[in-house]
N, C-alpha and C positions, 0 to 999 in steps of 0.2 A: 504493500500500500504506500510505502514511502515514495516510490517512483511516481505514482499518481499524485501524491501530495505536492511534490516539488513542481511538477508540470502545472498543477492547478494554481499554485501560488504565482507562478510566472505569468500564467494567462490572466489571472485576476489583476495583476499589475498592469498588463497591457490594456485590459478593459477599463480600468480606472483612467489610464492615460487617454484612451479613446473618448471617454466621457468628457474629460478635461478639454480635449481638442475640439469636440463638438460645441461645448459651451463657449470656448474662445472664438470659434468660427462664427457662431451666432452673433456675438458681440461685435466682431470685426465687420461682419456684413452690415450690421446696423450702422456702424460708424461710416462704412463706405457709402451707404445711401445718403446719409446726412452730408458727408463731404462732397459728394457729387452734386447735390442740390446747391451747396454753398459755392462750389467751384463755378457752376453755371451763373449764379448771381454775380460773382466777382468778375467773371469773364465779360459779362454784359456791362458792368460798371467800368471795367478797364477800357472796353471799346468806346464807351460813351465819353470818358475823360480824354482819351486820345483823339477822338473826333473833334472835341473842343479845341485842342491844341492845333490840329490840322487846319481847322477853319481860320484860326487867327494867323497861322503861318501862311495861309493861302490868300486868295484875293476876295474873301467874303466881305459882305457889307459891314459886319461887326469889326473886322480888321481895319477897314477904312475909317470907321467911326472912332475906334480907340487911337488910331494913328493921328487922326485930325485933332483929337483932344489931348494928345501927348501922353496917353496912358497905356499905349500898346505894350511896351516892354514890361511894365508892372503887371498888366493883365496876363501877358504870356508867361511870365515867371510864376504867377499863381496857378495858372492852368497846367503848366509843366510839372509843378510840384504835386498838384492833385493827381495828375496822370501817373507820376512816378509812384506815389503812395498806393494808388489803385493797382499798379503793376506789381509792387512789392507784396501786397496782400494776396493777389491772385497767384503769384509764383509760390508763396508760402503754402497756400492750400493745395497747390499742385504737387509740391514736394510731400506734403502730408498724405495726399491721395496715393502717390507712388509707394510710400512706406506701408500704408495699410494694404495695398494690393500685394506687395511683397510678403507681408505677414500672412495674408490669406493663402497665397501660393505655398508658402513654407508649411503652414498647418495642414493644408489639403494634401500635400505630398507625404507628410508623415502619417496622416490618417489613412492614406491608401496602403501604406506598408503594414498597417494594423488590420486591414480588411480581412474578414473571416475569423477574427479572434473569438467572437461570440459563439460561432458554430463549433469551433474547436473546443472551447470551454464546455459547452453543453454536451458535446460528444464525449469528452473526457469524464465528465461527471456521470454520464450514463454508463460508461465502461466501469467506473469504480463502483457504481450502484449495483451493476450486474455481478461484479466480483464479490461484493459484500453479501448479496443474496445467495450466491452459489456457495459461499463459505459458511453459510448458516449464521451470519453475524446477527446479534440481537436487533439491530435496526432494520433487518431485512423485511420483517413483517410490516412494519410501519411504512417503509418505502413502497411496498406493494399497494397498500391502502391509498397512499398518496397518489401513486400513478393512476390507479383506477378513478379516483376522484378528479384528477387533472384531465384525464381523457374525457370524462363526462362534461366537465366545465368547458373544455375546448369546443366540444360539440354544441353546447348551449350558447356559448359566445358567438359561434358562427351563425346559428339559427336566429338568435336575437338580432344580430346585425342585419341579416337579410329581412327580418320582420320590420325592423326600424326603417330600413331603406324603402320597403314597400309602403309603409305607413306615411313616410315623408312625401312620396310621390302622390299618394291619395290626398294628403292634406293640401298640397300645391294645387291639385285639380279642383278641390272644393273652394279654395281661395279664388281660383280663376272663375268659377261659376258665380261667386258673390260679386266679383268685379263686373262681369257681364250683366248681372241683374241690376247692379247699381247704375250702370250706363243706361240700361233699358228704363229704369225708374226715372232718370233725368229726362230722357226723351219722351217718356210717357206723360210726364208732367207738362211738358211743352205741348204735347198732342192734345191734352185736355184744354189747354189755353188757346187751341185753334192753330196749332203749328203747321197743319197742312200735310200734303202728300210726302214731302221729303222727310219731315219729322216722323211720320208713321213708318216709312221705309227704314229709317235709322233705328227706330225702336224695335221693329221686328227683326232687323239684322242682328242686334245684340241678343234678342231672345233666341234666335236660331243658333247663335254661337253658344249660348247657355245650354240649349238642348243637346248640342253635340258633346259638350263637356260633361253633362249629366250622364249621357250614355257611356262616355269614357270612364267616369267615376264609378259607374256600376261595375264595369269590368275590373277596375283597380280594387274595389272593395272585395270582390271575390278572390282576387290574388292575395290581398292582405290577409283575408281569413285563412287561405291555404297556407301561407307562411306561418301563421299563428298556430296551426295544428302541429307544427314541428317543435314548438316551444313549450316547455313545462311551465305552466302559469298557475297562479293562485285561483281558487274557486271563484272568488268575488270578481276577479278580472275576467274570467270566462263568461260570467253572467253579463257583464258590461259589454263585452264584445258581441255576444249573441244578440243582446238587446239592440245595439245601434245598427247592426247589420240587418236584423229583421225589420227594424223601423225603416231602413233605407229601401228594402225590398218593396214594401207596400206604398211607400210615399213617392218613390221616383216613377212608378208606373203612371204614365199619362200626366206627368206633372205639368206639362206645358200645353195641355189640350185646349185651353181657352184663355186667350190673352186679351180679351176685350176690356177688362176692367183693371185699373191700376192696383186695386186691392189684391188682385190675384198675384201680382208681382211682389207686393209686400208680404203676403202669406208665404210665398215660395222662399223669399229671403229668410224669413224666420225659420222655416224648416231646414233649409240648407245650412244656416248658421248653427242650428241645433245639432245636425249631423256632424258638421265641422268641429264643433266643440267636443263631441264624443270621440271623434277620431284623435283629436289633440290629447284628450285625457288618457286614452289607451296608449298613445305614443309616449306620453310622459311616464307612465308606469313601466313601459318596455325599456325606456332609457335608464330608469332607476335600476331595473333588474340587470341590464347590461353592465352598468357601473358596478353593481354588487358582485357580479360574476368576475369582472376584471380584478376587483380588489381581492376576492377570495383566491383567484388564480395566482396573483402576485404573492400573496401571503404564503400559500402552499408551496410555491416554487422556492421562495426564500427559506422556508422551514426545511424543505427537502434538500436544498443545497447545503445548508448548515449541517444537517445530519450526515450527509455524505462526506463533507470536508472534515468534520470532527471525528468521524469513525476511524 
């Protein structure tokens, strides 16, 4: 086991260096963005100050005026000083930019040499864990339990992510329906005030758009429910899911059959908003579950790593 331990210690050192470099790179890239913005500002200022000098040194009206008043040389000296200061400031930030870019290149080069360290570290831990279990070490049983739980959590995390992504798509579609209904409401109000044919056409155009989105939402709700069947969820959340999907089934059928009255649009807005709120509620629960699975996974992995390292 000593051979494993020596390699594990070396790889842990590399991983710590990796994390340090990633943090450093994040800071350097932030500095780079700020310096690039500053350099652009100073380059513009430098060009403007130099343009002032060029105008006075040339045959501009301002040059003739200052020459006529006898103030040309004083004005030129002042403009040249301002141009010089602008150039100095710009050159300084350019040098700072070059230094930051060099630091980024150095850090990225070193980081590339450490690439694959995480995979080698995990592979080595797995080898040592297998050796401990094969040797009948006391920690072997606990490691097996952890592996089974981690395998389950990995599956749950994948299914939860897929369910969340499906729910987010569904939520965006519901928001799109509400936007179309809101536009239809505005045109419908003008229609009631005698807006005429164009107003009526615009209103129905938005309603047709809402109809298409409702049909798309119906498909997405089915997919959302399918994704949820792969997730182990609490009983109360299952009731909530079944409830809003069933509600959507009966309510979306023929939702836009009669658009003659503005009240119909308002009623549909309330119903879509209600469904949207329920989708959001389920999504919030799923995100909480996903975060809990991630936390448990990280905790178990840390515990497993410590058991293996200390054994």
